[in-house]
Each structure stands twice: as C-alpha cells, then as structure tokens.
C-alpha positions as CSV (number, residue, x, y, z in Angstrom):
1,M,-74.4,-102.6,22.2
2,A,-73.8,-102.5,25.9
3,F,-70.1,-103.1,26.4
4,L,-70.1,-100.7,29.3
5,R,-70.2,-97.0,29.4
6,L,-71.0,-93.9,31.6
7,V,-69.3,-90.7,33.3
8,A,-69.6,-87.4,35.6
9,C,-69.0,-83.6,36.4
10,S,-68.1,-81.4,39.5
11,S,-65.4,-79.1,41.0
12,V,-62.6,-80.0,43.3
13,L,-64.0,-78.1,46.3
14,A,-67.5,-79.6,45.8
15,S,-66.2,-83.1,45.7
16,V,-63.9,-82.6,48.7
17,D,-66.6,-81.0,50.7
18,A,-68.9,-83.9,49.8
19,A,-66.3,-86.3,51.0
20,R,-65.9,-84.4,54.3
21,V,-69.6,-84.4,54.8
22,A,-69.5,-88.2,54.3
23,V,-66.8,-88.5,56.9
24,A,-68.8,-86.4,59.3
25,K,-71.9,-88.6,58.8
26,T,-69.8,-91.7,59.3
27,N,-68.5,-90.4,62.7
28,A,-72.0,-89.4,63.8
29,T,-73.9,-92.5,62.7
30,A,-75.0,-94.7,65.6
31,G,-74.1,-98.4,65.5
32,V,-70.7,-98.0,63.8
33,E,-68.2,-100.3,65.4
34,G,-64.7,-99.1,65.7
35,G,-65.1,-95.5,64.6
36,S,-61.3,-95.0,64.1
37,D,-61.1,-97.7,61.4
38,A,-64.2,-96.3,59.6
39,E,-62.6,-92.8,59.8
40,A,-59.3,-94.1,58.4
41,S,-61.1,-95.7,55.4
42,N,-63.0,-92.5,54.7
43,S,-59.8,-90.5,55.0
44,Y,-58.2,-92.5,52.2
45,W,-61.4,-92.2,50.2
46,E,-61.4,-88.4,50.6
47,Q,-57.8,-88.2,49.4
48,Y,-58.8,-90.3,46.3
49,V,-61.8,-88.2,45.5
50,A,-59.9,-85.0,45.8
51,A,-57.1,-86.2,43.5
52,V,-59.2,-87.6,40.8
53,T,-61.5,-84.6,40.8
54,R,-58.5,-82.3,40.4
55,K,-57.4,-84.4,37.4
56,A,-60.9,-84.3,35.8
57,D,-61.1,-80.6,36.3
58,A,-57.6,-80.1,34.8
59,S,-58.9,-81.6,31.6
60,G,-61.4,-78.7,31.3
61,R,-64.3,-81.1,31.5
62,G,-64.8,-82.2,35.1
63,Y,-67.0,-85.2,36.0
64,Q,-70.6,-85.8,34.9
65,D,-72.9,-85.7,37.9
66,A,-74.0,-89.4,37.6
67,C,-70.3,-90.5,37.5
68,K,-68.8,-88.8,40.5
69,P,-67.0,-91.1,42.9
70,Q,-69.3,-91.5,45.8
71,M,-69.5,-93.1,49.2
72,H,-73.0,-94.3,50.3
73,R,-73.4,-94.6,54.0
74,N,-74.9,-97.7,55.6
75,Q,-78.3,-97.6,57.2
76,G,-78.7,-99.1,60.7
77,R,-76.0,-101.1,62.4
78,Y,-72.7,-101.1,60.4
79,R,-71.7,-104.5,59.1
80,G,-68.9,-103.7,56.6
81,S,-68.0,-102.1,53.3
82,I,-68.6,-103.1,49.7
83,M,-66.8,-101.6,46.7
84,L,-68.4,-101.6,43.3
85,F,-66.4,-101.3,40.1
86,H,-68.2,-100.3,37.0
87,G,-67.3,-101.2,33.4
88,F,-65.6,-99.9,30.4
89,T,-66.9,-96.5,29.2
90,A,-69.4,-96.7,32.1
91,C,-69.6,-95.2,35.6
92,P,-71.3,-95.8,39.0
93,Q,-74.7,-95.0,37.5
94,Q,-74.8,-98.7,36.6
95,F,-75.3,-99.6,40.2
96,E,-78.0,-97.2,41.2
97,K,-80.5,-100.0,41.9
98,L,-78.0,-102.2,43.7
99,I,-76.7,-99.6,46.1
100,P,-79.8,-99.2,48.2
101,A,-80.2,-103.0,48.5
102,L,-76.7,-103.0,50.1
103,T,-76.8,-99.9,52.3
104,S,-80.2,-101.0,53.7
105,R,-78.4,-104.1,55.0
106,G,-75.8,-102.2,57.0
107,Y,-73.0,-101.8,54.4
108,T,-71.2,-98.7,53.4
109,V,-70.8,-98.7,49.6
110,F,-67.9,-97.2,47.8
111,N,-68.3,-96.3,44.1
112,P,-65.0,-95.3,42.6
113,V,-64.6,-94.2,39.0
114,L,-62.2,-96.2,36.8
115,P,-59.2,-94.2,35.6
116,G,-60.0,-91.6,33.0
117,H,-63.7,-92.5,32.9
118,G,-66.6,-90.2,33.7
119,Y,-65.6,-86.9,32.2
120,N,-68.1,-84.5,30.9
121,F,-68.9,-84.3,27.2
122,E,-69.5,-81.4,24.9
123,P,-72.1,-81.0,22.1
124,R,-70.7,-81.6,18.6
125,G,-73.3,-81.3,15.8
126,N,-75.9,-83.9,16.3
127,S,-73.8,-85.9,18.8
128,F,-71.3,-85.2,21.6
129,N,-67.5,-84.9,21.9
130,D,-66.2,-87.2,24.6
131,F,-62.9,-86.5,26.4
132,V,-60.8,-89.7,26.3
133,A,-57.2,-88.4,26.7
134,D,-57.1,-89.6,30.4
135,L,-58.3,-93.1,29.7
136,P,-55.4,-95.6,30.1
137,S,-53.6,-96.4,26.9
138,H,-49.9,-96.4,27.8
139,N,-48.6,-98.7,30.5
140,A,-52.2,-99.2,31.1
141,E,-52.1,-102.4,33.1
142,E,-50.0,-100.7,35.7
143,E,-52.3,-97.6,35.8
144,Y,-55.2,-99.9,36.6
145,R,-53.1,-101.7,39.2
146,V,-52.1,-98.4,40.9
147,F,-55.8,-97.6,41.0
148,A,-56.6,-101.0,42.5
149,R,-54.0,-100.6,45.2
150,E,-55.5,-97.3,46.2
151,M,-58.9,-98.9,46.5
152,H,-57.3,-101.8,48.4
153,Q,-56.0,-99.3,50.9
154,V,-59.5,-97.8,51.3
155,M,-61.1,-101.2,51.8
156,Q,-58.5,-102.6,54.2
157,A,-58.7,-99.6,56.4
158,A,-62.4,-100.3,56.9
159,Q,-63.7,-102.4,59.8
160,G,-66.1,-105.2,59.4
161,E,-66.7,-107.4,56.3
162,K,-64.9,-106.4,53.2
163,V,-66.6,-107.2,49.9
164,I,-65.8,-106.3,46.3
165,F,-67.9,-106.5,43.1
166,G,-66.8,-105.8,39.6
167,M,-68.6,-105.8,36.2
168,S,-66.9,-106.1,32.8
169,L,-63.7,-104.0,33.0
170,G,-64.5,-103.5,36.7
171,G,-64.6,-107.3,37.0
172,G,-61.1,-107.5,35.7
173,V,-60.0,-104.9,38.3
174,A,-61.8,-106.8,41.0
175,A,-60.2,-110.0,40.0
176,W,-56.7,-108.5,40.2
177,L,-57.6,-106.7,43.5
178,G,-58.9,-109.9,45.0
179,H,-55.5,-111.6,44.7
180,L,-54.1,-109.1,47.2
181,G,-56.2,-110.8,49.8
182,G,-58.2,-109.5,52.8
183,Y,-61.7,-109.8,51.4
184,D,-64.6,-111.8,52.8
185,R,-66.4,-112.1,49.4
186,S,-65.9,-111.1,45.8
187,M,-68.1,-111.3,42.8
188,L,-67.0,-111.0,39.1
189,A,-69.9,-110.2,36.7
190,A,-69.1,-110.8,33.1
191,P,-65.4,-109.8,33.8
192,L,-63.3,-108.5,30.9
193,I,-60.7,-111.2,30.8
194,L,-60.6,-111.2,27.0
195,A,-62.7,-109.1,24.7
196,G,-65.6,-110.6,22.7
197,R,-65.4,-112.7,19.6
198,F,-65.2,-109.6,17.3
199,F,-63.0,-107.4,19.4
200,N,-60.0,-109.7,20.1
201,P,-59.2,-110.4,16.4
202,F,-59.7,-106.7,15.8
203,L,-57.2,-105.8,18.5
204,S,-54.7,-108.3,17.2
205,V,-54.9,-106.7,13.7
206,I,-54.8,-103.1,14.9
207,S,-51.7,-103.8,17.0
208,L,-49.8,-104.4,13.7
209,S,-50.7,-100.9,12.6
210,P,-49.4,-98.4,15.2
211,G,-50.9,-95.5,13.3
212,R,-54.4,-96.9,13.7
213,R,-54.2,-97.5,17.5
214,Y,-55.5,-94.0,18.2
215,R,-58.1,-93.8,15.5
216,P,-61.4,-92.6,17.0
217,L,-64.0,-95.3,17.5
218,S,-67.5,-95.1,18.9
219,W,-70.3,-97.4,20.1
220,G,-72.4,-95.7,17.5
221,Q,-75.9,-94.3,17.4
222,G,-77.3,-96.8,19.8
223,C,-75.0,-95.3,22.5
224,E,-76.0,-91.8,21.6
225,D,-79.7,-92.8,21.9
226,E,-79.0,-94.3,25.4
227,R,-77.2,-91.1,26.4
228,A,-80.2,-89.0,25.2
229,A,-82.4,-91.2,27.3
230,G,-80.3,-90.6,30.5
231,R,-77.3,-92.9,30.5
232,A,-74.3,-91.2,31.8
233,G,-70.9,-92.0,30.3
234,I,-69.0,-91.9,27.1
235,C,-69.5,-93.4,23.7
236,A,-66.1,-92.8,22.2
237,F,-62.7,-94.4,22.7
238,N,-59.9,-95.8,20.5
239,P,-58.2,-99.2,19.9
240,A,-55.4,-98.4,22.3
241,I,-57.8,-97.7,25.1
242,L,-59.8,-100.8,24.4
243,K,-56.6,-102.9,24.3
244,A,-55.5,-101.5,27.6
245,A,-58.7,-102.4,29.2
246,R,-58.5,-106.0,27.8
247,D,-54.9,-106.5,28.8
248,L,-55.5,-106.1,32.5
249,G,-57.8,-109.1,32.7
250,R,-55.8,-111.1,30.2
251,D,-52.6,-110.7,32.2
252,H,-54.3,-111.6,35.4
253,S,-55.6,-114.8,33.8
254,N,-52.0,-115.6,32.7
255,D,-50.8,-114.9,36.2
256,A,-53.5,-117.2,37.6
257,T,-52.1,-120.0,35.3
258,R,-48.5,-119.4,36.4
259,D,-49.1,-118.8,40.1
260,G,-52.1,-121.0,40.8
261,L,-53.9,-118.2,42.5
262,K,-56.3,-119.2,45.3
263,V,-59.5,-117.3,45.8
264,G,-61.7,-117.2,48.9
265,D,-65.5,-116.9,48.8
266,M,-66.2,-115.9,45.2
267,Q,-69.2,-115.8,42.8
268,I,-68.6,-115.7,39.1
269,V,-71.3,-114.8,36.5
270,F,-70.9,-115.0,32.8
271,V,-73.3,-114.2,30.0
272,E,-73.9,-116.8,27.3
273,E,-72.6,-115.6,23.9
274,D,-71.5,-112.3,25.4
275,S,-70.7,-109.9,22.5
276,A,-68.6,-107.7,24.7
277,V,-66.3,-110.1,26.6
278,S,-65.2,-113.7,25.9
279,T,-67.5,-116.1,27.8
280,N,-64.9,-118.9,27.3
281,A,-62.2,-116.7,28.9
282,V,-64.4,-116.1,32.0
283,I,-65.0,-119.8,32.3
284,N,-61.3,-120.6,31.9
285,L,-60.5,-118.1,34.7
286,A,-63.0,-119.9,36.9
287,I,-61.3,-123.2,36.2
288,K,-57.9,-121.7,37.0
289,Y,-59.3,-120.5,40.3
290,G,-60.3,-124.2,41.0
291,F,-64.0,-124.2,40.1
292,D,-65.6,-127.0,38.0
293,K,-69.0,-127.6,36.6
294,S,-70.3,-129.0,39.9
295,T,-69.7,-125.6,41.7
296,S,-72.6,-123.6,43.2
297,K,-70.5,-120.4,42.7
298,V,-70.5,-120.1,38.9
299,C,-73.5,-119.6,36.6
300,G,-74.4,-118.1,33.3
301,M,-77.0,-115.5,32.4
302,D,-79.1,-116.0,29.3
303,E,-77.7,-114.4,26.1
304,G,-80.8,-112.2,25.8
305,M,-80.0,-110.4,29.1
306,G,-76.9,-108.9,27.5
307,H,-73.6,-107.8,28.9
308,S,-74.8,-104.9,31.0
309,F,-77.6,-106.9,32.6
310,L,-77.8,-104.7,35.7
311,S,-78.2,-101.4,34.0
312,P,-81.6,-100.0,32.9
313,Y,-79.7,-97.4,30.9
314,D,-78.1,-99.8,28.4
315,D,-80.1,-101.4,25.6
316,I,-83.0,-99.0,26.2
317,H,-85.4,-100.8,23.9
318,V,-85.1,-104.1,25.8
319,D,-87.6,-105.0,28.5
320,K,-85.2,-105.7,31.4
321,Y,-87.8,-107.5,33.5
322,W,-85.1,-109.4,35.3
323,I,-83.3,-106.4,36.9
324,P,-85.2,-106.4,40.3
325,E,-84.7,-110.1,40.7
326,V,-81.0,-110.2,39.7
327,T,-80.3,-107.1,41.8
328,Q,-81.7,-108.8,44.9
329,K,-79.8,-112.0,44.2
330,I,-76.5,-110.2,43.8
331,A,-77.2,-108.2,47.0
332,D,-77.9,-111.6,48.8
333,Y,-74.5,-112.9,47.7
334,L,-72.6,-109.7,48.5
335,T,-74.1,-109.3,52.0
336,Q,-74.8,-112.9,53.0
337,G,-72.6,-115.1,50.8
338,Q,-75.7,-116.8,49.3
339,P,-74.8,-118.1,45.8
340,L,-77.0,-117.2,42.9
341,A,-79.6,-119.9,42.4
342,Q,-78.9,-122.2,39.4
343,D,-81.3,-123.7,36.9
344,G,-80.2,-126.4,34.5
345,L,-77.2,-126.0,32.2
346,S,-76.2,-123.1,30.0
347,T,-75.1,-123.8,26.4
348,S,-71.5,-123.9,27.6
349,G,-72.3,-126.9,29.8
350,W,-71.9,-124.9,33.0
351,P,-74.8,-124.2,35.3
352,G,-77.3,-121.5,34.2
353,C,-78.4,-118.7,36.6
354,E,-82.0,-119.1,37.7
355,I,-84.4,-116.3,36.6
356,T,-88.0,-116.7,37.7
357,S,-89.2,-113.3,36.5
358,S,-91.3,-113.1,33.3
359,P,-91.4,-110.4,30.6
360,R,-93.8,-107.6,31.3
C-alpha cells in the first residue's frame, strides 16, 4: 500500500553548510529580481534546516540522504518559489521527477520535511527499526500548524510568484497553509482530510482504548520491499501518529464549514476509491471551497493509479506509465495555472483527469 512514506540522514554542520551554499548560489545567480527578498527567504530556510537537522541528530539517527530538507535553485530568469509538501511516512524523494520540471521554468523549489519524518532507520533482523518518537502524536494539529507557519514565513519572504503543492498529509498541510493567504496558486493532491475507508473506523475504535494508541503498526512487507528497492522513508508508525496526521485535515475541513473559507487559484486532485484517504472527504472539501461539478479545477485520477501516483518508489510492481504525463501536467498548473485536462466523469460523478499515456 502506498499511503505515503520516506525519510533522510546528515549532520547539523553539513546541512547548515549546504543551506549557506544555496544562499550563496541565490545571491550569485543572474536574473534574480529583488535579491534582498530572495536572501530573506533563504535566511528563514537556513534557520529551519539547521533547527530540524539538530533535532534529527539529537535522536541519534539523523536524516536519510533522500529526505533531507532541500532548496533547489531556479534555472534562468527567476519567476518565483514553489514549496512541495510530501505525504505521511514519506519525504521529498516523492518529488524527484517533478522538481526539475519546475526549476527549469524559473522557479526555486523548497522541499521541507514534515515534522518527525525522514529519520534514518537501523537494521533489525530481516527488516528495519524506524525511529518514530518525533512524529507528532500529542497536540499534533498545533505542531503541524507551527511547521506550516514557519514555511509560510519562508514563502512570504520570497519575491515573485508564490505557489504551494501538497500530497496526502502534505495536502492537508498545504490546505491549512493556503488559508493564511498570499499565494498565487495552490494544488492539493489526494489530501489527507479523512483517512481511507478502513483507517477511519479503526482510528475511532482505537481511540476508545488509550493503551492501544501507541501499539506499533507497519505498512508491512510491501513497504519493506519498496525500501529495499530504493524508497526512502519509514514503514512503521502507531495509531496516535496516524490519528494526528488525520486530525489536521479533518479540523481544517470543519473550519472551512464554519468560516466559509475562500480560496484563490486552486487545483484539487482526488483518486477514485483511494484506500489511503477518503475520496468523499476530498470532494466535500472542494464543495466547501465553492467548487461544483462544472469546475475545471477538480478532477479524479483512476483508482488503478493509486494514492502515491507521482512516486516511482511506491507500488514497485505497478507499471506507472502515467508518471511523465502527470508530472508535466502538474508542473503546467504550478507554473502557468493551466488546469489539469479533464476526460469524462469519474465514478463519483465529478470530472475525471485525462490520461492519454498507455501502459508499456
């Protein structure tokens, strides 16, 4: 199952030095407009990278290489900044094919790591021991909101266009962040508003048994196989951690009902019969935002594409022939505001997302 995963490893000095190098590159790159604004953004980013790297190192694990928070500098004339939020138990590796499609169009891309995610794992018999103690489980909604406010500071200090993208849990973070305002475009891809059809009842039952909230859970052997094939991230968590991830999106949806939140230019993508998140909850959030079935900004991916439809590292036995096409379409929206093309109706009665690629 692909309900998001991934993680990273490095020292404080290495991360801080890398961030300083990124700042130096930013100051030296031709075509950047308003260098002071770009520098301010990078300064906030550097502070964030140093702080989270210290915390990861304090755990005794540090970050996995493929999950380090990274800033990817734009190529050519600077147009703006895009921030990508990965999903639950995942990390920035999810977006390795999307990033060059964005930087090549003049955008600097920020890839933060969600709180507690991305720590290194240790061998344990035939599997691995994941470190999950820093994943939010107490007062978690506020911990995610504090993180989102930090990222809001990074983005609002940047000059040019400001764009955010979030997938799964990252979509819940991006949805909450978007209500703070100041963004030219935002995209929510299979956002975690409520967990999937199995997980929500499970969380309701487990909440009645406090002693079971911290019982170890795992995505199972499929996740270990993906990790062996190169996927960064973790496979373990517990019910309290999963509930915390779910509650951020659920509470935002409740706020949208109460406050009648207005959104600017937004694209929402759901996955039909998504096993990881509730498709109905995603559609209901779109309705609360003011969208209806006639919109060009909401569409559904086919069930067979799965929850982590952008990542080649999840569901490794599936031919993900659609990834190049979908990656370019997402890049077109993030950089140009071009909605994803639609094709007929999904089983939910909302527009389906057009996919013209064929299996290999």
